[in-house]
C-alpha positions in Angstrom: 4.2 -15.8 10.5 6.3 -13.3 8.6 5.8 -9.9 10.2 7.3 -8.0 7.2 5.2 -5.0 6.2 3.3 -5.5 3.0 0.9 -3.4 1.0 -2.3 -3.7 -1.0 -3.5 -1.1 -3.4 -6.9 0.4 -4.2 -7.1 2.6 -7.2 -9.8 5.2 -6.8 -11.1 8.4 -5.3 -14.8 8.3 -4.6 -15.3 11.7 -3.0 -14.6 15.4 -3.6 -11.4 17.4 -3.9 -11.0 20.5 -1.7 -7.9 22.3 -3.2 -8.2 25.3 -0.9 -8.0 23.2 2.3 -5.8 20.5 0.7 -8.2 17.7 1.5 -9.3 14.8 -0.8 -12.4 13.2 0.7 -13.3 9.6 0.7 -10.3 8.1 -1.1 -10.7 4.3 -1.6 -8.2 2.4 0.5 -9.3 -1.2 -0.2 -12.3 -3.0 -1.6 -13.6 -6.6 -1.1 -14.3 -9.7 -3.2 -11.1 -9.7 -5.3 -7.6 -11.2 -5.4 -4.9 -8.8 -4.2 -2.9 -8.8 -7.4 0.6 -10.2 -7.1 0.1 -11.3 -3.5 -1.7 -14.6 -3.9 -4.3 -13.5 -1.3 -8.0 -12.7 -1.3 -9.6 -9.5 0.1 -12.9 -10.1 1.7 -15.4 -8.0 3.7 -13.7 -9.0 7.0 -10.4 -7.4 5.9 -12.1 -4.3 4.6 -13.8 -3.9 8.0 -10.4 -4.4 9.7 -9.0 -1.4 7.8 -11.9 0.8 8.9 -11.8 -0.4 12.5 -8.0 -0.1 12.9 -7.9 3.2 11.0 -10.5 4.7 13.3 -8.3 4.1 16.4 -6.0 7.0 15.8 -6.9 10.6 16.8 -4.3 12.1 14.6 -4.8 9.9 11.6 -2.5 7.4 9.8 0.4 8.3 7.6 0.1 8.7 3.8 3.2 8.8 1.6 4.0 9.5 -2.0 4.7 6.0 -3.4 6.3 3.1 -1.5 9.9 3.3 -0.5 12.0 0.5 -1.9 15.5 -0.8 -2.3 16.6 2.3 -4.1 14.6 5.0 -2.5 13.9 6.3 1.0 10.6 7.4 2.5 12.2 10.7 3.6 10.7 13.6 1.8 7.7 11.5 0.5 5.3 12.2 3.4 2.0 13.5 2.1 -0.1 13.9 5.2 -2.7 12.0 7.3 -5.6 9.8 6.5 -8.6 10.5 8.8 -12.4 9.8 9.1 -12.2 6.1 8.1 -15.5 4.7 7.2 -17.3 1.9 5.2 -19.0 3.2 2.1 -20.4 0.9 -0.6 -18.6 -2.0 1.0 -15.2 -0.3 0.6 -12.9 1.3 3.2 -12.6 5.0 2.5 -10.9 7.9 4.4 -10.2 11.6 3.9 -6.6 12.5 2.9 -5.4 15.7 4.6 -2.4 16.9 2.7 0.2 18.7 4.8 1.4 22.2 4.0 4.9 20.8 4.3 4.5 19.1 1.0 4.9 22.5 -0.7 8.6 22.3 0.4 9.2 18.7 -0.5 12.6 17.8 -2.0 10.9 16.6 -5.2 8.5 19.6 -5.5 5.0 20.3 -4.4 3.6 16.7 -4.3 0.4 17.8 -2.7 -0.5 20.3 -5.4 0.2 17.7 -8.1 -2.0 15.1 -6.3 -4.9 17.5 -5.8 -4.8 18.3 -9.6 -4.7 14.6 -10.6 -7.5 13.8 -8.2 -9.7 16.5 -9.6 -8.9 15.9 -13.3 -8.2 12.2 -13.8 -8.4 10.2 -10.5 -8.1 6.8 -12.3 -4.4 7.6 -12.8 -3.6 6.9 -9.2 -4.7 4.9 -6.2 -3.9 4.0 -2.6 -2.0 1.0 -1.3 -2.4 0.1 2.3 0.6 -0.8 4.4 0.3 -3.5 7.1 1.8 -6.6 8.7 -0.1 -9.7 8.0 -1.8 -12.0 10.5 -2.4 -15.6 9.8 -4.6 -15.8 6.7 -7.9 -17.8 6.7 -8.8 -20.4 4.1 -12.3 -21.4 3.1 -13.5 -24.5 1.2 -16.1 -24.3 -1.5 -19.5 -25.7 -0.5 -21.9 -27.6 -2.8 -23.0 -25.2 -5.5 -20.0 -22.8 -5.1 -17.5 -22.2 -7.9 -14.4 -24.0 -6.5 -12.2 -22.1 -9.1 -13.3 -18.7 -7.7 -10.4 -16.6 -6.2 -12.5 -16.7 -2.9 -11.6 -20.4 -2.5 -8.3 -20.5 -4.5 -6.5 -18.0 -2.3 -6.1 -17.5 1.5 -8.1 -14.6 2.9 -5.7 -11.8 4.1 -5.8 -10.7 7.7 -4.2 -7.6 9.3 -2.0 -7.8 12.4 -0.9 -4.1 12.5 -2.0 -1.2 10.3 0.4 1.6 9.4 -1.3 3.7 6.7 -1.4 3.9 3.0 0.7 5.2 0.1 -0.4 6.8 -3.2 0.7 4.7 -6.1 0.0 4.5 -9.8 -1.5 1.0 -9.9 -2.7 -1.2 -7.1 -3.7 -4.7 -6.1 -6.9 -4.2 -4.1 -8.7 -1.3 -5.7 -9.5 0.0 -9.2 -9.3 3.8 -8.8 -8.8 6.6 -6.4 -12.4 7.1 -5.6 -15.3 4.6 -5.6 -14.1 2.4 -8.3 -10.7 1.4 -7.4 -7.3 -2.8 -5.8 -4.1 -3.5 -3.4 -0.5 -3.4 -4.8 3.2 -3.6 -4.2 5.0 -2.0 -7.1 8.6 -2.7 -6.0 8.1 -6.3 -4.9 11.1 -7.8 -6.7 13.5 -5.2 -5.2 12.0 -5.7 -1.8 12.5 -9.5 -2.0 16.1 -9.0 -3.2 16.9 -6.8 -0.2 15.3 -9.3 2.2 17.3 -12.1 0.6 20.6 -10.3 1.0 19.7 -9.4 4.7 18.9 -13.0 5.4 22.1 -14.2 3.8 24.3 -11.3 5.0 27.0 -13.5 6.5 27.1 -15.7 3.3 27.4 -12.6 1.1 30.1 -11.1 3.3 32.2 -14.3 3.3 31.9 -14.6 -0.5 32.3 -11.0 -1.6 34.8 -9.5 0.9 37.9 -11.4 -0.6 36.8 -10.4 -4.2 36.3 -6.7 -3.3 39.6 -6.6 -1.5 41.3 -8.2 -4.5 39.7 -5.7 -6.9 40.6 -2.8 -4.6 44.3 -3.9 -4.3 44.6 -4.5 -8.1 43.2 -1.1 -9.0 45.3 0.7 -6.4 
């Protein structure tokens, strides 16, 4: 089983925005009974409960970042704060986002202030994408009377091995909005796969490219 970290997104806030204390309450992290777009996996109630159970195990909360890092960007300077008070609400996994004061001095500007404004004015613009390593998925066969073409039976049901937190993104795979109506996503999937491929074939790339780079360097010198 591939232990690479993956992410699913839920687009929605279902709670309230406390700008003074920099807290967004009851952000939707993941919701059930849907395909995780772009992942070929199905999100069910079991996985949603896993998020709540695993998220409740930390006293200090789980990390939240501003977008996913990818092949071209680092996670440094994107830390938003901590997700706390994980709970099940309306069948969805929700938590409270506590935005750190340190975001006021972030390299890219005050991300926290911007997010608080978006959450208050137009929460459907953004959503959360959980970050986790995958356990062995489960598959289920349709019984008599079931719709065999339903995503529930077409796709394996995702399972979590380790939970790391969630990142704020613009569009997700397992929620439909920041609050109660939100899906789970992975916006930089192609870049991530390219980096993984190069890492796996590192020796091959080195053998093939080093002579070419050396030749180009010598000719230009």
